[in-house]
C-alpha positions as CSV (number, residue, x, y, z in Angstrom):
1,X,74.1,36.6,160.6
2,X,71.9,38.4,158.5
3,X,71.0,36.4,154.9
4,X,73.6,38.1,152.6
5,X,71.7,37.4,149.4
6,X,68.2,38.8,150.8
7,X,70.2,42.0,151.9
8,X,72.1,42.2,148.3
9,X,68.6,42.0,146.7
10,X,67.2,44.4,148.8
11,X,69.8,47.2,148.5
12,X,70.3,46.7,144.9
13,X,66.7,47.2,144.4
14,X,66.8,50.5,146.3
15,X,69.8,51.4,144.2
16,X,68.0,51.0,141.2
17,X,64.6,53.1,142.4
18,X,66.8,56.0,143.2
19,X,65.7,58.9,140.8
20,X,68.2,61.3,141.9
21,X,71.7,61.6,143.1
22,X,70.5,62.9,146.4
23,X,68.8,59.5,146.9
24,X,71.5,57.2,145.6
25,X,73.9,59.0,148.5
26,X,71.6,58.6,151.1
27,X,71.5,54.8,150.2
28,X,75.4,54.8,150.1
29,X,75.3,56.3,153.7
30,X,72.7,54.0,155.0
31,X,74.2,50.9,153.9
32,X,77.7,51.4,153.4
33,X,78.5,54.4,156.0
34,X,80.1,54.0,159.4
35,X,76.9,52.9,160.7
36,X,75.4,51.1,157.6
37,X,73.9,47.8,157.6
38,X,77.0,46.4,155.6
39,X,79.7,48.2,157.9
40,X,77.9,46.8,161.0
41,X,78.3,43.2,159.7
42,X,81.9,43.8,158.9
43,X,82.4,44.7,162.4
44,X,80.6,41.6,163.6
45,X,83.6,39.7,162.0
46,X,85.7,40.2,164.9
47,X,83.2,38.2,167.2
48,X,83.6,35.2,164.8
49,X,85.7,32.0,165.3
50,X,88.6,31.6,162.4
51,X,86.2,29.1,160.5
52,X,83.5,31.7,160.8
53,X,85.6,34.4,159.7
54,X,87.1,32.1,156.8
55,X,83.3,31.8,155.6
56,X,81.7,35.0,156.1
57,X,84.6,37.3,155.3
58,X,85.0,36.9,151.6
59,X,81.1,37.0,151.1
60,X,81.0,40.3,152.8
61,X,84.1,41.9,151.1
62,X,82.2,40.5,148.0
63,X,79.0,42.1,148.9
64,X,80.6,45.3,149.9
65,X,82.5,45.6,146.5
66,X,79.4,44.8,144.3
67,X,77.2,47.6,146.3
68,X,79.8,50.1,145.9
69,X,80.2,49.3,142.0
70,X,76.4,49.6,141.7
71,X,75.9,52.9,143.3
72,X,78.6,54.3,141.1
73,X,77.0,53.0,138.2
74,X,73.7,54.5,139.2
75,X,75.4,58.0,139.8
76,X,76.9,57.9,136.5
77,X,73.6,57.0,134.9
78,X,71.7,59.8,136.7
79,X,74.6,62.2,135.7
80,X,74.3,61.5,132.2
81,X,70.5,61.6,132.1
82,X,70.8,65.1,133.9
83,X,73.2,66.4,131.7
84,X,71.2,65.2,128.5
85,X,68.2,66.9,129.5
86,X,70.0,70.3,130.4
87,X,71.2,70.1,126.7
88,X,68.0,69.5,125.2
89,X,66.6,72.3,127.2
90,X,69.3,74.7,126.3
91,X,69.5,73.6,122.6
92,X,70.1,76.7,120.4
93,X,69.4,76.3,116.3
94,X,72.3,78.4,114.9
95,X,70.8,77.8,111.4
96,X,69.3,80.5,109.7
97,X,65.6,80.0,108.9
98,X,64.0,80.8,105.6
99,X,62.2,83.6,107.3
100,X,65.4,85.2,108.4
101,X,65.4,89.1,108.3
102,X,67.5,90.8,105.9
103,X,70.9,91.5,106.9
104,X,71.5,94.4,105.0
105,X,72.9,95.2,101.6
106,X,76.5,95.8,100.1
107,X,77.1,99.3,98.8
108,X,77.8,99.4,94.9
109,X,81.2,100.8,95.4
110,X,82.1,97.7,97.6
111,X,80.6,95.3,94.9
112,X,82.8,97.1,92.3
113,X,86.0,97.0,94.2
114,X,85.3,93.3,94.8
115,X,84.5,92.9,90.9
116,X,87.5,94.8,89.6
117,X,89.9,92.9,92.1
118,X,88.6,89.6,91.1
119,X,89.0,90.3,87.5
120,X,92.6,91.9,87.9
121,X,93.8,89.1,90.1
122,X,92.9,86.4,87.6
123,X,95.1,88.3,85.2
124,X,97.9,87.9,87.5
125,X,98.0,91.1,89.3
126,X,98.2,91.5,93.1
127,X,96.6,94.2,95.4
128,X,98.7,97.0,96.8
129,X,97.7,99.5,99.5
130,X,99.0,102.9,100.8
131,X,98.2,105.8,103.2
132,X,95.5,108.1,102.2
133,X,97.6,111.2,103.9
134,X,100.6,111.2,101.7
135,X,104.0,113.2,101.3
136,X,104.3,115.6,98.6
137,X,107.2,113.1,96.9
138,X,105.0,110.3,96.6
139,X,101.7,112.2,95.6
140,X,103.5,114.5,93.1
141,X,107.2,114.8,92.7
142,X,108.2,111.0,91.9
143,X,105.4,111.2,89.4
144,X,107.0,114.1,87.4
145,X,104.4,116.6,88.4
146,X,106.2,119.8,88.7
147,X,105.8,122.7,91.0
148,X,103.6,124.7,88.2
149,X,101.4,121.9,87.7
150,X,97.6,122.9,88.4
151,X,96.9,119.7,90.4
152,X,99.0,121.1,93.4
153,X,97.1,124.2,93.8
154,X,94.7,124.8,96.6
155,X,91.7,124.9,94.4
156,X,92.4,121.2,93.6
157,X,94.2,119.5,96.5
158,X,93.5,119.4,100.1
159,X,96.5,120.3,102.0
160,X,97.5,120.0,105.7
161,X,98.9,122.6,107.7
162,X,102.9,122.9,107.6
163,X,105.0,120.9,109.9
164,X,107.8,122.4,111.7
165,X,110.1,121.4,108.6
166,X,108.1,123.4,106.4
167,X,106.5,120.2,104.7
168,X,103.0,119.9,103.9
169,X,101.1,116.6,103.6
170,X,98.1,116.2,101.3
171,X,95.1,113.9,101.2
172,X,96.1,111.8,98.3
173,X,94.5,112.9,94.9
174,X,95.2,109.4,93.2
175,X,96.4,106.1,94.0
176,X,99.6,106.6,92.1
177,X,101.4,107.1,95.4
178,X,101.0,103.4,95.6
179,X,102.8,102.7,92.6
180,X,105.9,104.7,93.5
181,X,106.1,103.0,97.2
182,X,105.8,99.6,95.4
183,X,108.5,100.4,93.0
184,X,110.7,101.8,95.9
185,X,110.0,98.9,98.4
186,X,111.1,95.9,96.4
187,X,112.6,94.7,93.1
188,X,111.0,94.3,89.7
189,X,108.9,93.1,88.2
190,X,105.9,94.4,89.3
191,X,102.1,93.9,88.4
192,X,99.9,95.4,91.0
193,X,96.3,97.1,91.2
194,X,95.9,99.8,93.8
195,X,92.2,100.5,94.9
196,X,91.2,102.9,97.5
197,X,89.8,106.3,98.4
198,X,91.2,109.6,96.8
199,X,90.4,113.3,97.5
200,X,90.1,116.4,95.3
201,X,88.5,119.7,96.1
202,X,85.3,119.1,93.4
203,X,81.8,118.5,93.6
204,X,78.8,118.2,91.2
205,X,77.0,115.5,89.4
206,X,79.8,113.6,88.2
207,X,82.5,114.6,90.9
208,X,82.9,114.5,94.7
209,X,85.4,115.7,97.2
210,X,86.1,112.1,98.1
211,X,85.9,109.3,95.3
212,X,87.2,105.7,94.7
213,X,90.0,104.9,91.9
214,X,91.5,101.6,90.9
215,X,95.2,102.1,89.1
216,X,97.2,99.5,87.6
217,X,101.0,99.2,87.1
218,X,103.1,96.7,85.4
219,X,106.8,97.0,85.1
220,X,109.1,94.3,83.3
221,X,111.3,94.0,80.4
222,X,109.9,94.2,77.2
223,X,106.6,95.7,78.1
224,X,104.8,97.7,75.3
225,X,101.4,99.4,74.2
226,X,100.0,95.9,73.1
227,X,100.2,94.7,76.6
228,X,98.5,97.7,77.8
229,X,95.9,97.5,75.2
230,X,95.0,94.0,75.7
231,X,94.9,94.2,79.5
232,X,92.2,97.3,79.4
233,X,90.0,95.4,76.8
234,X,90.2,92.1,78.8
235,X,89.0,94.1,81.7
236,X,86.1,96.0,80.2
237,X,84.9,92.9,78.6
238,X,84.4,91.3,82.0
239,X,83.2,94.1,84.0
240,X,80.8,95.2,81.5
241,X,79.9,91.6,80.5
242,X,80.1,92.4,76.8
243,X,81.9,89.8,74.5
244,X,82.7,92.4,71.6
245,X,83.7,95.6,73.7
246,X,84.6,98.7,71.3
247,X,87.7,100.4,72.5
248,X,89.6,103.5,71.4
249,X,92.7,105.4,72.6
250,X,93.1,109.0,72.0
251,X,96.3,110.8,72.6
252,X,96.5,112.7,75.6
253,X,99.0,114.0,78.2
254,X,99.8,112.8,81.7
255,X,103.0,113.9,83.5
256,X,103.8,110.3,84.5
257,X,103.2,108.5,81.4
258,X,104.7,108.8,78.1
259,X,102.9,108.2,75.7
260,X,99.7,108.9,77.4
261,X,96.2,108.2,76.1
262,X,92.5,108.5,77.0
263,X,90.5,105.3,76.7
264,X,86.6,105.4,75.4
265,X,84.2,102.6,75.4
266,X,81.7,102.3,72.5
267,X,78.0,102.9,73.5
268,X,74.8,104.0,72.6
269,X,72.0,106.0,74.4
270,X,68.6,104.8,74.3
271,X,65.6,105.5,76.2
272,X,67.5,107.5,78.9
273,X,69.8,104.3,79.2
274,X,73.6,103.9,78.1
275,X,73.8,100.6,76.7
276,X,78.0,99.7,76.5
277,X,79.5,97.8,73.5
278,X,76.4,99.1,71.0
279,X,76.2,102.0,68.7
280,X,78.5,104.8,67.5
281,X,79.0,106.8,70.5
282,X,81.9,106.9,72.9
283,X,82.3,107.5,76.6
284,X,85.7,108.1,78.3
285,X,86.3,105.7,81.0
286,X,90.1,106.0,82.0
287,X,93.6,107.2,81.3
288,X,96.7,105.2,80.6
289,X,100.1,105.2,79.1
290,X,103.5,103.9,79.1
291,X,105.3,104.9,82.4
292,X,107.4,108.0,81.9
293,X,111.2,107.3,82.0
294,X,111.5,109.9,84.6
295,X,109.4,108.2,87.0
296,X,111.2,105.1,86.5
297,X,114.5,107.1,87.3
298,X,112.9,108.7,90.3
299,X,112.6,105.0,91.7
300,X,116.0,104.2,90.7
301,X,115.0,101.9,87.8
302,X,116.9,101.9,84.5
303,X,114.8,102.8,81.6
304,X,116.7,101.2,79.2
305,X,116.0,97.7,80.9
306,X,112.6,98.1,82.3
307,X,109.4,99.4,80.8
308,X,105.9,99.6,81.8
309,X,102.2,100.8,81.4
310,X,99.8,102.2,84.2
311,X,96.4,102.9,84.1
312,X,93.7,104.5,86.2
313,X,90.0,104.7,86.3
314,X,87.3,106.1,88.8
315,X,85.2,103.1,90.4
316,X,82.4,105.4,91.2
317,X,82.5,106.6,87.4
318,X,82.2,103.1,86.0
319,X,79.6,101.9,88.6
320,X,77.4,104.7,87.1
321,X,77.9,103.5,83.8
322,X,77.4,99.7,84.5
323,X,74.1,100.1,86.6
324,X,72.9,103.4,84.9
325,X,73.1,105.5,88.4
326,X,72.8,109.4,86.9
327,X,74.2,111.2,89.9
328,X,77.5,110.5,91.6
329,X,76.4,112.2,94.8
330,X,74.0,109.7,95.7
331,X,76.6,107.3,96.3
332,X,77.6,109.2,99.3
333,X,74.0,110.4,100.6
334,X,73.5,107.6,103.1
335,X,69.8,107.1,101.6
336,X,68.6,103.8,102.5
337,X,65.8,103.9,99.7
338,X,68.7,104.6,97.3
339,X,70.8,101.7,99.0
340,X,68.1,99.2,98.6
341,X,67.4,99.7,95.0
342,X,71.0,99.7,94.0
343,X,72.5,97.7,96.6
344,X,73.3,93.9,96.2
345,X,72.5,91.1,98.6
346,X,74.6,90.8,101.6
347,X,75.9,87.1,100.8
348,X,76.4,87.9,97.0
349,X,79.7,86.8,95.7
350,X,81.4,88.6,92.4
351,X,81.6,85.9,89.8
352,X,82.3,87.9,86.7
353,X,85.5,86.1,85.6
354,X,85.3,82.7,83.6
355,X,89.1,81.8,82.9
356,X,92.1,82.6,84.5
357,X,94.6,85.1,82.1
358,X,98.0,86.3,82.2
359,X,99.5,89.3,80.6
360,X,100.4,88.2,77.1
361,X,104.2,88.1,76.6
362,X,105.1,89.0,80.0
363,X,107.3,87.1,82.3
């Protein structure tokens, strides 16, 4: 019988020299297949005497098992090498290089919504939303706006055609309907802001048919004007980044608040710019007041137990003041040159607030 040690050395060398899976498979067939050299030696055992079988049988089985293991290991090594080469060739760098192209810019309105939301949420407010196509009840009636009020007229409000019941929906004229829906949707206390798009039939340098507002509502026990004044001052100080902000409240009238006030912020006009927090001039920035008792009754709250305040401001208007933008209509002109000038980097994160605040005296 052929020298088994010489055969093992030869076949092992051939397996180690194989550089692809097809070559390894060819060696397996040539040595261990039905007509392979090792398989033919196994057949010769039948012609041997019992003593010869006892001597050569274990050696042949050991050789066969050794070569099987060598072939399997060689295949695994070649498969791993092939996979590593493929991964190296198909490697994709998912990191951004320093020369990455600009990803665009954030619109000033989007930025101011983020900044206002951050400031108010750190005061303890949550964000509430509602539909832009509204029912008359939520937009007018529940807010104590009578049928004869000018805001209900066609020259101020966008109405939809009447439905089969004779009702006409409107494009909401303010985000105050969100306050009504919030109060009717759960139990007090409430502490929410409602940012969003609103619509009025008006267009000039400081008005557009579609604009953005943020309104705030606080309803709880023992709420008073002092809480309202602190909240507005805190927002203005953080938003305009002025430590010594000057605020004044002028008596006014709104159907949904009583008493009501217009809020002015101190400023000065210098070299064609508006400087907030300086000088003896004033700019109106919002309306506010204590929630009218009739509004509380309309949402089934007892005015003798619950009180609250509300205020609202135009986000487009305060953006103009903060960044010196002269014409409100430019916000919606889709001019890339304007957006590149006033826009913000796409990965900017607002970080105006410096500490967490809560409404003083409110539980």
